[in-house]
C-alpha positions in Angstrom: -1.2 -28.3 7.5 0.8 -26.2 11.1 0.5 -24.0 12.6 5.1 -22.8 11.7 3.2 -23.3 7.9 -0.2 -21.3 8.4 1.9 -18.0 10.4 4.5 -18.7 7.8 2.2 -17.6 4.7 0.8 -14.9 7.2 4.1 -13.6 7.0 4.1 -13.9 3.6 1.2 -11.6 3.0 1.1 -9.4 4.7 5.0 -8.4 4.0 3.5 -7.9 0.3 -0.1 -5.9 1.7 2.6 -3.6 3.3 5.4 -4.0 0.7 2.3 -2.6 -1.9 0.6 -0.4 -0.1 2.9 1.6 1.6 4.2 4.2 -1.3 0.6 5.1 -1.4 0.1 6.0 2.5 3.3 7.4 3.0 2.6 10.0 -0.2 -1.1 10.4 1.2 0.7 11.1 4.6 3.2 13.0 3.4 0.4 15.4 1.3 -1.8 15.8 4.3 0.7 17.0 6.6 1.7 19.4 4.5 -2.0 20.3 3.4 -2.3 20.7 6.8 0.5 23.5 7.5 -0.8 25.6 4.7 -4.3 25.8 5.8 -2.6 26.6 10.0 -1.2 28.9 8.1 -3.5 30.3 5.8 -6.6 29.6 7.8 -8.4 28.3 5.1 -10.4 25.5 6.1 -11.7 23.8 3.3 -12.4 20.1 3.1 -12.3 19.2 -0.7 -8.4 20.9 0.0 -7.1 17.8 1.6 -9.0 14.6 -0.2 -8.3 16.2 -3.9 -4.2 16.4 -3.4 -4.5 12.8 -2.3 -5.9 11.6 -4.8 -3.9 12.3 -7.3 -1.3 11.6 -6.2 -2.4 8.1 -5.6 -3.8 8.1 -8.8 0.7 9.3 -10.2 1.6 6.1 -8.1 -0.6 3.5 -8.9 0.4 5.1 -13.0 3.9 4.8 -12.2 4.6 2.2 -9.5 0.9 -0.5 -10.6 3.1 -2.6 -12.2 5.4 -3.4 -9.4 3.4 -3.5 -7.7 0.9 -5.5 -9.6 4.7 -8.0 -10.0 4.7 -8.1 -5.7 1.2 -9.3 -5.8 2.6 -11.9 -8.4 4.8 -13.4 -7.6 3.9 -14.1 -3.9 1.0 -15.9 -5.6 3.1 -18.3 -7.3 5.1 -19.1 -4.5 2.0 -19.4 -2.8 0.9 -21.7 -5.5 4.4 -24.1 -5.0 3.7 -24.7 -1.4 -0.1 -26.4 -1.9 1.6 -29.5 -2.7 3.6 -29.5 0.3 0.9 -28.7 2.7 -0.3 -31.8 4.6 
């Protein structure tokens, strides 16, 4: 197993991780900014006000996109297992 193969596997792992995690992270970012704006305007500084909407959004995204996320991870793992015979 040479350096090029290791780097290709790592690149694939980071690529899949980025694609799978990005919907949750982007929604948490957007909701966090929105809630922060509302808190700034209304001067309500409640910590749970930022946590609960992000948790609900993450749960909804996993509910609706969980199948796609699992498919992406499974496809990458099957491809990785297919590489095992070619590694030296």
